C-alpha positions as YAML, in Angstrom:
chain: A
units: angstrom
residues:
- id: 1
  name: MET
  ca: [-46.45, 66.94, 73.43]
- id: 2
  name: THR
  ca: [-42.65, 66.79, 73.63]
- id: 3
  name: SER
  ca: [-40.29, 66.52, 76.61]
- id: 4
  name: THR
  ca: [-36.60, 67.33, 77.08]
- id: 5
  name: PRO
  ca: [-35.43, 65.59, 80.27]
- id: 6
  name: GLY
  ca: [-31.70, 66.14, 79.78]
- id: 7
  name: GLY
  ca: [-29.05, 67.76, 77.62]
- id: 8
  name: ALA
  ca: [-28.76, 71.22, 76.05]
- id: 9
  name: ALA
  ca: [-32.25, 71.60, 74.72]
- id: 10
  name: SER
  ca: [-34.72, 74.38, 73.93]
- id: 11
  name: VAL
  ca: [-38.40, 74.81, 73.02]
- id: 12
  name: ALA
  ca: [-39.68, 77.23, 70.43]
- id: 13
  name: LEU
  ca: [-43.15, 78.70, 70.81]
- id: 14
  name: ALA
  ca: [-45.19, 80.85, 68.38]
- id: 15
  name: ALA
  ca: [-48.60, 82.43, 68.47]
- id: 16
  name: GLY
  ca: [-50.06, 85.63, 66.99]
- id: 17
  name: PRO
  ca: [-47.38, 88.30, 66.98]
- id: 18
  name: TRP
  ca: [-45.04, 86.31, 69.24]
- id: 19
  name: GLN
  ca: [-42.09, 84.03, 68.70]
- id: 20
  name: LEU
  ca: [-40.28, 82.77, 71.80]
- id: 21
  name: LEU
  ca: [-37.34, 80.47, 72.55]
- id: 22
  name: VAL
  ca: [-36.90, 78.98, 76.03]
- id: 23
  name: GLU
  ca: [-33.74, 76.98, 77.01]
- id: 24
  name: GLN
  ca: [-33.18, 74.30, 79.64]
- id: 25
  name: GLU
  ca: [-30.44, 76.19, 81.44]
- id: 26
  name: GLY
  ca: [-32.25, 78.26, 84.04]
- id: 27
  name: ALA
  ca: [-35.49, 77.94, 82.03]
- id: 28
  name: ARG
  ca: [-34.14, 81.13, 80.37]
- id: 29
  name: ILE
  ca: [-36.19, 82.88, 77.69]
- id: 30
  name: ALA
  ca: [-33.36, 83.35, 75.26]
- id: 31
  name: SER
  ca: [-35.44, 85.11, 72.55]
- id: 32
  name: LEU
  ca: [-38.70, 86.99, 72.49]
- id: 33
  name: ARG
  ca: [-39.79, 88.44, 69.21]
- id: 34
  name: TRP
  ca: [-42.77, 90.60, 68.57]
- id: 35
  name: SER
  ca: [-44.26, 91.52, 65.17]
- id: 36
  name: ASP
  ca: [-46.18, 94.74, 64.93]
- id: 37
  name: PRO
  ca: [-49.77, 93.79, 63.77]
- id: 38
  name: ARG
  ca: [-50.04, 97.10, 61.91]
- id: 39
  name: ARG
  ca: [-47.32, 95.86, 59.59]
- id: 40
  name: GLY
  ca: [-48.52, 92.30, 59.28]
- id: 41
  name: ARG
  ca: [-46.89, 89.27, 60.88]
- id: 42
  name: ALA
  ca: [-44.39, 88.27, 58.27]
- id: 43
  name: GLY
  ca: [-40.73, 87.90, 59.05]
- id: 44
  name: ALA
  ca: [-38.97, 87.43, 62.38]
- id: 45
  name: GLY
  ca: [-40.30, 90.43, 64.20]
- id: 46
  name: VAL
  ca: [-38.34, 92.60, 66.63]
- id: 47
  name: GLU
  ca: [-36.19, 91.09, 69.36]
- id: 48
  name: LEU
  ca: [-37.33, 92.50, 72.68]
- id: 49
  name: LEU
  ca: [-34.64, 90.94, 74.96]
- id: 50
  name: ALA
  ca: [-31.04, 91.90, 75.23]
- id: 51
  name: THR
  ca: [-28.27, 89.58, 74.12]
- id: 52
  name: THR
  ca: [-24.56, 89.82, 74.76]
- id: 53
  name: PRO
  ca: [-22.08, 89.76, 71.81]
- id: 54
  name: TRP
  ca: [-20.83, 86.33, 73.02]
- id: 55
  name: ALA
  ca: [-24.36, 84.86, 73.52]
- id: 56
  name: ASP
  ca: [-23.91, 82.29, 70.71]
- id: 57
  name: ASP
  ca: [-20.26, 81.40, 71.36]
- id: 58
  name: PRO
  ca: [-19.54, 77.87, 72.54]
- id: 59
  name: ASP
  ca: [-18.18, 77.66, 76.16]
- id: 60
  name: GLY
  ca: [-15.75, 75.16, 77.63]
- id: 61
  name: ALA
  ca: [-14.49, 73.69, 80.82]
- id: 62
  name: PHE
  ca: [-12.97, 76.90, 82.16]
- id: 63
  name: ARG
  ca: [-14.88, 78.42, 85.04]
- id: 64
  name: MET
  ca: [-14.19, 81.33, 87.37]
- id: 65
  name: ARG
  ca: [-13.89, 80.41, 90.98]
- id: 66
  name: GLU
  ca: [-16.48, 82.90, 92.38]
- id: 67
  name: SER
  ca: [-20.08, 82.47, 91.23]
- id: 68
  name: ALA
  ca: [-20.64, 86.21, 90.77]
- id: 69
  name: GLN
  ca: [-17.70, 86.45, 88.37]
- id: 70
  name: GLU
  ca: [-18.72, 83.21, 86.60]
- id: 71
  name: TRP
  ca: [-22.34, 84.40, 86.17]
- id: 72
  name: HIS
  ca: [-21.24, 87.66, 84.57]
- id: 73
  name: ARG
  ca: [-18.58, 85.98, 82.44]
- id: 74
  name: ARG
  ca: [-21.09, 83.71, 80.74]
- id: 75
  name: TYR
  ca: [-24.17, 85.96, 80.96]
- id: 76
  name: ARG
  ca: [-26.05, 85.80, 77.55]
- id: 77
  name: GLY
  ca: [-29.00, 88.09, 78.28]
- id: 78
  name: GLY
  ca: [-32.63, 87.06, 78.07]
- id: 79
  name: TRP
  ca: [-35.14, 86.51, 80.83]
- id: 80
  name: HIS
  ca: [-34.28, 84.42, 83.93]
- id: 81
  name: VAL
  ca: [-36.14, 83.64, 87.18]
- id: 82
  name: LEU
  ca: [-33.98, 84.06, 90.28]
- id: 83
  name: ILE
  ca: [-34.92, 81.68, 93.16]
- id: 84
  name: PRO
  ca: [-34.23, 81.16, 96.05]
- id: 85
  name: ARG
  ca: [-32.33, 84.49, 96.13]
- id: 86
  name: SER
  ca: [-31.09, 87.26, 93.86]
- id: 87
  name: GLY
  ca: [-27.90, 89.15, 94.26]
- id: 88
  name: ASP
  ca: [-24.55, 88.22, 95.83]
- id: 89
  name: PRO
  ca: [-23.67, 84.72, 96.86]
- id: 90
  name: VAL
  ca: [-24.33, 83.94, 100.61]
- id: 91
  name: THR
  ca: [-24.30, 81.10, 102.99]
- id: 92
  name: VAL
  ca: [-27.62, 80.66, 104.85]
- id: 93
  name: ASP
  ca: [-28.20, 77.85, 107.39]
- id: 94
  name: GLY
  ca: [-24.90, 76.37, 106.43]
- id: 95
  name: VAL
  ca: [-25.87, 76.10, 102.72]
- id: 96
  name: GLU
  ca: [-23.98, 78.04, 99.95]
- id: 97
  name: GLN
  ca: [-26.19, 79.87, 97.56]
- id: 98
  name: PRO
  ca: [-24.60, 80.98, 94.28]
- id: 99
  name: PHE
  ca: [-24.95, 84.42, 92.78]
- id: 100
  name: HIS
  ca: [-28.60, 85.01, 91.69]
- id: 101
  name: GLY
  ca: [-29.72, 81.62, 93.12]
- id: 102
  name: GLU
  ca: [-29.65, 77.98, 92.26]
- id: 103
  name: ALA
  ca: [-32.59, 77.90, 89.79]
- id: 104
  name: ALA
  ca: [-30.85, 80.10, 87.23]
- id: 105
  name: TRP
  ca: [-27.84, 77.69, 87.14]
- id: 106
  name: ARG
  ca: [-29.71, 74.42, 86.84]
- id: 107
  name: LEU
  ca: [-30.97, 72.47, 83.84]
- id: 108
  name: TRP
  ca: [-34.77, 72.36, 83.96]
- id: 109
  name: THR
  ca: [-36.99, 69.72, 82.30]
- id: 110
  name: LEU
  ca: [-38.93, 71.31, 79.41]
- id: 111
  name: ARG
  ca: [-42.33, 69.91, 78.22]
- id: 112
  name: GLN
  ca: [-44.00, 71.50, 75.21]
- id: 113
  name: GLU
  ca: [-47.75, 71.22, 75.50]
- id: 114
  name: HIS
  ca: [-48.52, 72.77, 72.15]
- id: 115
  name: SER
  ca: [-47.23, 75.47, 69.79]
- id: 116
  name: SER
  ca: [-47.95, 78.33, 72.18]
- id: 117
  name: ALA
  ca: [-47.29, 76.80, 75.62]
- id: 118
  name: CYS
  ca: [-44.55, 74.95, 77.57]
- id: 119
  name: VAL
  ca: [-43.86, 73.97, 81.11]
- id: 120
  name: ALA
  ca: [-40.36, 73.96, 82.75]
- id: 121
  name: SER
  ca: [-39.72, 72.17, 86.04]
- id: 122
  name: VAL
  ca: [-36.83, 71.57, 88.43]
- id: 123
  name: SER
  ca: [-36.25, 70.28, 91.92]
- id: 124
  name: LEU
  ca: [-33.84, 72.52, 93.86]
- id: 125
  name: ARG
  ca: [-31.24, 71.03, 96.13]
- id: 126
  name: THR
  ca: [-30.19, 74.04, 98.22]
- id: 127
  name: VAL
  ca: [-33.79, 74.41, 99.49]
- id: 128
  name: PRO
  ca: [-36.62, 71.83, 99.49]
- id: 129
  name: LEU
  ca: [-38.60, 73.38, 96.65]
- id: 130
  name: GLU
  ca: [-39.96, 72.04, 93.45]
- id: 131
  name: LEU
  ca: [-40.41, 74.70, 90.80]
- id: 132
  name: GLU
  ca: [-42.75, 74.73, 87.88]
- id: 133
  name: ARG
  ca: [-42.81, 77.54, 85.29]
- id: 134
  name: ARG
  ca: [-45.60, 77.61, 82.71]
- id: 135
  name: ILE
  ca: [-45.20, 79.95, 79.72]
- id: 136
  name: ASP
  ca: [-48.19, 80.82, 77.50]
- id: 137
  name: LEU
  ca: [-48.38, 83.02, 74.43]
- id: 138
  name: GLU
  ca: [-51.55, 84.97, 73.84]
- id: 139
  name: ASP
  ca: [-52.76, 87.53, 71.35]
- id: 140
  name: ASP
  ca: [-51.19, 90.65, 73.07]
- id: 141
  name: ARG
  ca: [-49.18, 89.12, 75.88]
- id: 142
  name: ILE
  ca: [-46.85, 86.48, 77.24]
- id: 143
  name: SER
  ca: [-48.04, 84.93, 80.45]
- id: 144
  name: ILE
  ca: [-45.77, 83.13, 82.97]
- id: 145
  name: THR
  ca: [-47.15, 81.24, 85.95]
- id: 146
  name: GLN
  ca: [-44.45, 80.34, 88.44]
- id: 147
  name: SER
  ca: [-45.14, 77.80, 91.22]
- id: 148
  name: LEU
  ca: [-42.99, 76.99, 94.21]
- id: 149
  name: ARG
  ca: [-43.92, 73.76, 96.10]
- id: 150
  name: ASN
  ca: [-42.41, 72.96, 99.47]
- id: 151
  name: ARG
  ca: [-41.67, 69.25, 99.69]
- id: 152
  name: SER
  ca: [-40.51, 69.44, 103.35]
- id: 153
  name: SER
  ca: [-42.27, 69.48, 106.74]
- id: 154
  name: GLN
  ca: [-41.03, 73.01, 107.60]
- id: 155
  name: PRO
  ca: [-41.84, 76.41, 106.15]
- id: 156
  name: VAL
  ca: [-39.30, 77.71, 103.64]
- id: 157
  name: SER
  ca: [-38.59, 81.38, 103.12]
- id: 158
  name: VAL
  ca: [-37.03, 82.42, 99.83]
- id: 159
  name: GLY
  ca: [-36.45, 85.37, 97.54]
- id: 160
  name: TRP
  ca: [-37.98, 85.58, 94.03]
- id: 161
  name: LEU
  ca: [-37.11, 87.96, 91.28]
- id: 162
  name: GLU
  ca: [-38.16, 87.99, 87.56]
- id: 163
  name: HIS
  ca: [-35.07, 89.03, 85.63]
- id: 164
  name: PRO
  ca: [-36.04, 90.16, 82.07]
- id: 165
  name: ALA
  ca: [-33.30, 92.21, 80.39]
- id: 166
  name: PHE
  ca: [-34.67, 94.19, 77.48]
- id: 167
  name: ASP
  ca: [-32.74, 95.53, 74.51]
- id: 168
  name: GLY
  ca: [-31.82, 99.03, 75.66]
- id: 169
  name: ARG
  ca: [-32.41, 100.53, 72.24]
- id: 170
  name: LEU
  ca: [-36.14, 99.95, 72.65]
- id: 171
  name: PHE
  ca: [-36.28, 102.21, 75.60]
- id: 172
  name: ASP
  ca: [-34.23, 105.15, 74.31]
- id: 173
  name: GLY
  ca: [-35.85, 108.44, 75.47]
- id: 174
  name: ALA
  ca: [-38.38, 106.54, 77.60]
- id: 175
  name: VAL
  ca: [-39.31, 106.52, 81.29]
- id: 176
  name: VAL
  ca: [-40.12, 103.41, 83.32]
- id: 177
  name: ARG
  ca: [-43.37, 104.16, 85.26]
- id: 178
  name: VAL
  ca: [-43.95, 101.85, 88.23]
- id: 179
  name: GLY
  ca: [-47.49, 101.86, 89.34]
- id: 180
  name: GLU
  ca: [-48.96, 105.23, 90.24]
- id: 181
  name: GLY
  ca: [-45.88, 106.58, 91.93]
- id: 182
  name: ALA
  ca: [-42.28, 106.04, 90.99]
- id: 183
  name: SER
  ca: [-40.73, 106.81, 87.59]
- id: 184
  name: VAL
  ca: [-37.24, 105.99, 86.45]
- id: 185
  name: PRO
  ca: [-35.84, 107.77, 83.36]
- id: 186
  name: VAL
  ca: [-33.99, 105.47, 80.99]
- id: 187
  name: LEU
  ca: [-30.30, 106.47, 80.88]
- id: 188
  name: HIS
  ca: [-28.59, 107.62, 77.72]
- id: 189
  name: GLU
  ca: [-26.17, 105.18, 75.98]
- id: 190
  name: GLY
  ca: [-22.80, 105.29, 77.68]
- id: 191
  name: ARG
  ca: [-24.07, 105.10, 81.18]
- id: 192
  name: SER
  ca: [-25.10, 102.45, 83.68]
- id: 193
  name: GLY
  ca: [-27.24, 102.57, 86.87]
- id: 194
  name: PHE
  ca: [-29.51, 100.75, 89.33]
- id: 195
  name: ASP
  ca: [-32.73, 101.75, 91.01]
- id: 196
  name: ASP
  ca: [-34.88, 99.90, 93.56]
- id: 197
  name: VAL
  ca: [-38.39, 101.22, 93.95]
- id: 198
  name: ALA
  ca: [-41.71, 100.18, 95.58]
- id: 199
  name: ALA
  ca: [-44.34, 98.68, 93.31]
- id: 200
  name: ASP
  ca: [-47.59, 99.91, 94.73]
- id: 201
  name: SER
  ca: [-49.87, 98.23, 92.21]
- id: 202
  name: GLY
  ca: [-47.88, 95.40, 90.55]
- id: 203
  name: GLU
  ca: [-47.50, 97.14, 87.26]
- id: 204
  name: TRP
  ca: [-44.88, 98.98, 85.20]
- id: 205
  name: THR
  ca: [-45.20, 100.58, 81.71]
- id: 206
  name: VAL
  ca: [-42.70, 101.84, 79.18]
- id: 207
  name: VAL
  ca: [-43.66, 103.65, 75.98]
- id: 208
  name: SER
  ca: [-41.09, 102.54, 73.38]
- id: 209
  name: PRO
  ca: [-40.38, 105.17, 70.77]
- id: 210
  name: LEU
  ca: [-38.62, 102.63, 68.59]
- id: 211
  name: LEU
  ca: [-41.49, 100.15, 68.55]
- id: 212
  name: GLY
  ca: [-44.26, 102.74, 68.55]
- id: 213
  name: ALA
  ca: [-45.79, 100.60, 71.27]
- id: 214
  name: THR
  ca: [-46.31, 100.40, 75.01]
- id: 215
  name: LEU
  ca: [-44.80, 97.55, 77.00]
- id: 216
  name: GLU
  ca: [-46.55, 96.75, 80.24]
- id: 217
  name: MET
  ca: [-45.87, 94.13, 82.88]
- id: 218
  name: ARG
  ca: [-48.40, 93.04, 85.52]
- id: 219
  name: TRP
  ca: [-47.91, 90.74, 88.51]
- id: 220
  name: ASP
  ca: [-49.09, 89.88, 92.10]
- id: 221
  name: VAL
  ca: [-47.76, 92.72, 94.19]
- id: 222
  name: ARG
  ca: [-48.37, 90.78, 97.37]
- id: 223
  name: LEU
  ca: [-45.56, 88.37, 96.24]
- id: 224
  name: LEU
  ca: [-43.31, 90.84, 94.44]
- id: 225
  name: PRO
  ca: [-43.62, 94.30, 96.02]
- id: 226
  name: ARG
  ca: [-40.44, 95.78, 94.59]
- id: 227
  name: VAL
  ca: [-39.11, 96.67, 91.16]
- id: 228
  name: HIS
  ca: [-35.38, 96.65, 90.39]
- id: 229
  name: VAL
  ca: [-34.38, 98.70, 87.32]
- id: 230
  name: TRP
  ca: [-30.89, 97.64, 86.08]
- id: 231
  name: GLN
  ca: [-29.46, 99.72, 83.34]
- id: 232
  name: GLU
  ca: [-26.27, 98.68, 81.46]
- id: 233
  name: ARG
  ca: [-26.24, 100.95, 78.46]
- id: 234
  name: ARG
  ca: [-22.66, 100.37, 77.31]
- id: 235
  name: GLY
  ca: [-21.61, 102.16, 80.39]
- id: 236
  name: THR
  ca: [-19.03, 99.75, 81.89]
- id: 237
  name: PRO
  ca: [-15.78, 99.77, 80.00]
- id: 238
  name: GLY
  ca: [-14.19, 96.90, 81.90]
- id: 239
  name: PHE
  ca: [-15.22, 93.33, 82.87]
- id: 240
  name: PRO
  ca: [-17.75, 91.90, 82.37]
- id: 241
  name: TRP
  ca: [-19.49, 94.11, 79.73]
- id: 242
  name: TRP
  ca: [-16.46, 95.78, 78.03]
- id: 243
  name: GLY
  ca: [-18.68, 98.70, 76.91]
- id: 244
  name: SER
  ca: [-20.56, 96.31, 74.47]
- id: 245
  name: VAL
  ca: [-23.78, 95.41, 76.34]
- id: 246
  name: ASP
  ca: [-26.90, 97.54, 76.02]
- id: 247
  name: ALA
  ca: [-29.60, 96.16, 78.41]
- id: 248
  name: VAL
  ca: [-32.39, 97.52, 80.56]
- id: 249
  name: GLY
  ca: [-33.74, 95.12, 83.19]
- id: 250
  name: VAL
  ca: [-37.16, 95.93, 84.74]
- id: 251
  name: GLU
  ca: [-37.53, 93.24, 87.39]
- id: 252
  name: PRO
  ca: [-40.41, 92.56, 89.85]
- id: 253
  name: ALA
  ca: [-38.85, 91.43, 93.06]
- id: 254
  name: SER
  ca: [-39.83, 90.01, 96.43]
- id: 255
  name: ASP
  ca: [-37.19, 91.98, 98.39]
- id: 256
  name: PRO
  ca: [-35.24, 95.15, 98.32]
- id: 257
  name: HIS
  ca: [-31.85, 95.02, 96.63]
- id: 258
  name: GLY
  ca: [-29.12, 94.12, 99.10]
- id: 259
  name: ALA
  ca: [-31.47, 92.36, 101.52]
- id: 260
  name: SER
  ca: [-30.13, 90.84, 104.67]
- id: 261
  name: ALA
  ca: [-27.38, 88.22, 104.22]
- id: 262
  name: ASP
  ca: [-28.81, 85.99, 106.96]
- id: 263
  name: ARG
  ca: [-31.96, 84.94, 105.15]
- id: 264
  name: LEU
  ca: [-33.02, 84.07, 101.57]
- id: 265
  name: GLY
  ca: [-36.08, 86.24, 101.21]
- id: 266
  name: SER
  ca: [-39.61, 87.12, 102.30]
- id: 267
  name: VAL
  ca: [-41.76, 84.63, 100.30]
- id: 268
  name: VAL
  ca: [-42.90, 81.99, 102.75]
- id: 269
  name: VAL
  ca: [-43.87, 78.58, 101.36]
- id: 270
  name: PRO
  ca: [-45.75, 76.51, 104.07]
- id: 271
  name: PRO
  ca: [-44.96, 72.75, 104.49]
- id: 272
  name: ALA
  ca: [-46.29, 70.53, 101.72]
- id: 273
  name: THR
  ca: [-47.87, 73.57, 100.12]
- id: 274
  name: SER
  ca: [-47.44, 75.53, 96.87]
- id: 275
  name: VAL
  ca: [-47.21, 79.31, 96.31]
- id: 276
  name: SER
  ca: [-47.87, 80.52, 92.78]
- id: 277
  name: GLY
  ca: [-47.74, 83.84, 90.99]
- id: 278
  name: ARG
  ca: [-48.53, 85.07, 87.46]
- id: 279
  name: VAL
  ca: [-46.52, 87.63, 85.49]
- id: 280
  name: GLU
  ca: [-47.70, 89.10, 82.22]
- id: 281
  name: LEU
  ca: [-45.82, 91.08, 79.61]
- id: 282
  name: ILE
  ca: [-48.19, 92.95, 77.32]
- id: 283
  name: VAL
  ca: [-47.24, 94.85, 74.14]
- id: 284
  name: ARG
  ca: [-49.83, 97.27, 72.70]
- id: 285
  name: ALA
  ca: [-49.18, 98.96, 69.39]
- id: 286
  name: ALA
  ca: [-49.98, 102.68, 69.33]
- id: 287
  name: THR
  ca: [-53.15, 103.57, 67.56]
...
């Protein structure tokens, strides 16, 4: 067991067809590689997550004044968790919340339990929540268990969004199917768009022509009853993407996009109590 209580650190996990890298900043999954079992498990596998062209560039002291611009300036792709709110910065109960929420900006403590599991934790300061995020690799899936513990004597209401951005090329010609109802066609390269749909069963699927496999995500729909589908397929010629980012985010969410600016979200954590939810990403090779 290893622990990384400070500094710019990361933890690498591997099991079966999976290789994963999680970083302290935001507990971001920076890389998620999958090897097709039909072709053996040698090599590095296929990267499932989007990365920006500047993802590996060193940064410096310069920062943009507004958190929304700063987020986009330094966005590197990958999979974030957005708590206590996603979307534009707001001030709620006199407390300023940055773009996409405090948790994605903070350095988390990482603890590697074994080669296929790690735990990330952080104590938020804009709301009285302690977050713990456990990542497990299994044969055909990655499992993430996110816990929110209220350390105060009052209930806390927050938003929660899982923010995985996938490499857009994997979804070329595909359709995102959400539960039994909604479907969102994946845009052609050169376009961008955003959809917000109800998740009736806590499940989405995409058949990836490039992978020859089906990607499926499952989660507790009582906590995350929406899905945001963000598509940036080299469709924005100006800042921040400069026509060079190809990403499709399929994101289970607690609240509709553009929710009220006078509250953080609809997930209620009672005093001295924890609320937990599990998200699974499953990849099944076509037979």
